[in-house]
C-alpha positions in Angstrom: 122.5 128.2 249.4 123.1 131.0 246.9 120.4 132.2 244.4 121.0 134.2 241.3 118.6 136.7 240.0 116.1 135.4 237.4 114.4 136.9 234.4 110.7 137.0 234.3 110.6 134.3 231.7 112.8 132.0 233.8 110.6 132.6 236.8 107.5 131.8 234.7 109.1 128.5 233.6 110.2 127.6 237.1 106.8 128.3 238.6 105.0 126.4 235.9 107.3 123.4 236.3 106.4 123.3 240.0 102.8 122.8 239.0 101.3 126.2 239.6 98.3 127.1 237.5 98.8 129.8 234.8 96.6 132.4 236.7 98.6 131.8 239.9 101.9 132.2 238.0 100.9 135.4 236.3 99.6 136.9 239.6 102.9 136.0 241.4 105.0 137.4 238.6 102.9 140.6 238.5 103.4 141.1 242.3 107.1 140.3 242.1 107.6 142.8 239.3 105.6 145.5 241.2 107.7 144.9 244.3 110.9 145.2 242.2 111.8 141.5 242.9 111.8 140.7 239.2 113.1 143.2 236.7 114.5 142.2 233.3 116.4 145.5 232.9 118.3 144.9 236.2 118.7 141.2 235.4 120.3 142.0 232.0 122.6 144.6 233.5 123.8 142.2 236.2 124.2 139.4 233.6 126.4 141.5 231.3 128.5 142.9 234.2 129.0 139.4 235.6 130.1 138.1 232.2 132.6 140.8 231.7 134.1 140.3 235.2 134.0 136.5 235.6 133.6 134.7 232.3 134.1 137.1 229.4 132.4 136.2 226.2 131.8 138.1 222.9 129.0 140.5 222.6 127.2 138.0 220.3 127.5 135.2 222.8 126.2 137.4 225.7 123.2 138.4 223.4 122.4 134.7 222.7 122.6 133.8 226.4 120.2 136.7 227.3 117.8 135.7 224.5 117.8 132.2 225.9 116.8 133.6 229.2 113.7 135.2 227.6 114.9 138.8 227.7 113.3 141.2 225.3 115.6 142.0 222.3 115.3 145.7 222.9 116.5 145.4 226.5 119.4 143.3 225.3 120.4 145.7 222.6 120.2 148.8 224.9 122.1 147.1 227.7 124.8 145.6 225.5 125.4 149.0 223.8 125.7 150.8 227.1 127.8 148.3 229.0 129.7 146.3 226.3 130.3 148.5 223.3 132.2 147.1 220.3 135.5 148.7 221.2 135.3 147.0 224.6 134.9 143.7 222.9 138.3 144.1 221.3 139.8 144.9 224.7 138.2 141.8 226.2 139.5 139.7 223.3 143.0 141.0 223.7 143.0 140.4 227.5 141.8 136.8 226.9 144.3 136.2 224.1 147.3 137.5 226.1 146.5 135.3 229.1 145.8 132.2 226.9 148.9 132.8 224.7 151.1 133.1 227.7 149.7 129.9 229.2 150.7 128.0 226.0 154.3 129.2 226.2 155.8 125.7 226.2 154.2 124.5 222.9 155.2 125.4 219.4 154.3 128.8 217.9 151.8 127.3 215.4 150.0 125.3 218.0 149.9 128.3 220.4 148.3 130.4 217.7 145.8 127.7 216.7 144.8 127.0 220.3 144.4 130.7 221.2 142.3 131.4 218.1 140.2 128.4 218.9 139.7 129.5 222.5 138.6 133.0 221.4 136.1 131.5 218.8 134.7 129.2 221.5 134.0 132.3 223.5 132.0 133.6 220.7 134.4 136.0 219.0 134.5 136.1 215.2 137.2 134.3 213.5 138.6 137.5 212.0 138.7 139.2 215.3 140.3 136.2 216.9 143.0 135.9 214.3 143.8 139.6 214.2 144.0 139.7 218.0 146.3 136.7 218.3 148.6 138.1 215.6 148.8 141.3 217.6 149.5 139.5 220.8 152.2 137.4 219.1 153.9 140.6 217.8 153.7 142.0 221.3 155.5 139.0 222.7 158.1 139.1 220.0 158.8 142.8 220.6 158.5 142.5 224.4 156.1 145.5 224.6 152.4 146.1 224.4 151.3 146.9 220.9 148.6 149.4 220.0 146.1 146.7 219.2 143.5 149.1 217.7 145.8 149.6 214.8 145.2 145.9 213.9 141.5 146.5 213.4 141.5 149.6 211.2 
């Protein structure tokens, strides 16, 4: 069985749901933090890195996930800024759009665009970023060469 790291808040909820008293839960959490077994900074870093590698989402979506896990907003902001800056978000959106747009090669142009934009927005990217990214990817395909996508966002 594989276990993923947990935030302090997740561990607190889990222990409480198992019926442990509040004093016991706090004592265990304190010991786990002291021993380095629970660390929200490490958890947040691992979460962001995993998202970028295995299930890319927008910065906003990653922030919301971490907030749902009970992570302090300051830890979230610091980690996101360090590991997933705004310019990297555009790169991630382009990579996702290229792959999805290519996957829809057999359907009409308008449906390809609509489905790819929809895919990006479901991943948390803003509508404007999604539309601009898909337009750039479409032009790339028409010209058969990678486009300087950053031009699209200036």
